Steps between C-alpha positions, in 0.01 A plus 500: 500500500819641352570489126799585283400658166762483223369714215696752290195696380482751784145614424374144502705427811343796681151387394559143624640636827184708555282199420683273745514760774122532483495128582721565805804346331845652553690540171870557429540614136825453311562571134763264359582132515825525695334696780204263491723199561698675774186614684325165464801321654576755772153558648203287601205524261169320479507526118685655205324659201749481215508649150691321224644785292725671755826694474807337651361147522181370340225355717558140392865527610396658829257216561752227414756663729248510785422131462871411476545677833225274643258791544145367519335844498185492283556684170232653280626586151327814375603575144398605152668189359191286472605242239461134597877449477559785749236370742655153492847647554375690804326200653790267424738750664305480824222759478187431702275692258538681167269798451521682164458876464259669476335354809197565716569632848275242665679218317841620618385510863333160469812344344720652770286356777487164323878458473567617856247254639720220364808609695613410848424853621163527334290795616185393682154643459510558877777530757438462870675522835348516846164674469591663165395402150614692190292452187665546160157514333380825660811634675337482843657415835259319729490409868370143486384508863272806495429531126634854471683581177670792332616562145871554447669727251751351254813563708322406822396172339853423381644569845239289675555217251871514583428489873256210467744297293761553773311488833705590812808555284678835529514650151767760438397840369721439198324174417155651541588805293644280223204260491229769499656800323755317282877509466522828313226692676573855616251463786644603834517260795260723691234388250533155658444645847190681376348184351585294809313764699201467265500121548521531877193724500309253282596208721366697795186590305409135444596409856776255412733343754779513239737792539784643291791530738814702431851386590709814526756529225395170342144490365146378567323174580134395509439327833204388706452703814526289814 
């Protein structure tokens, strides 16, 4: 899952990013309303977490602009403005959920999963292709034919999720880097090669027929070995 976080409190933003990353969720943080709108319209996100009191453009205006542009991305309002009038304004503007601050971490994660399950691209509890099954619950990759499984690290999980959502499709290195490390990440492209190598070893460990194949100068694809 990939989420855009629009929150001007940088300490809170960093804390939410850490929380989501522990759940194997890729997060792009931005800190004002104008950037939030631009990023939400220019990239593909599974959800947006949006504050109300933002510099540049307030969260309600960002949300209205998104809906005017026919964006159906699920939006979770996360704000200290907890009055009934504010909650109604958020929901009437097109928010999928309105969560006042302060909030419990478990509630935020639960709300995020709830609103993304309603969308067309809802994350599944399991993803499968060929003899592979990826479980969101425990982060394990399983060979359904022999029962072997292996636990994946956070980045490994995000890469495998991307592969399983796009079976046999060649994914460019740029796309994979953006979806797993984020638009503004300083991570080098060789990090991608390292994690692809890790996944290849784990596929071999569980005896899967599925292989990650490289297309020189283009990217990678998950394909079933003939």
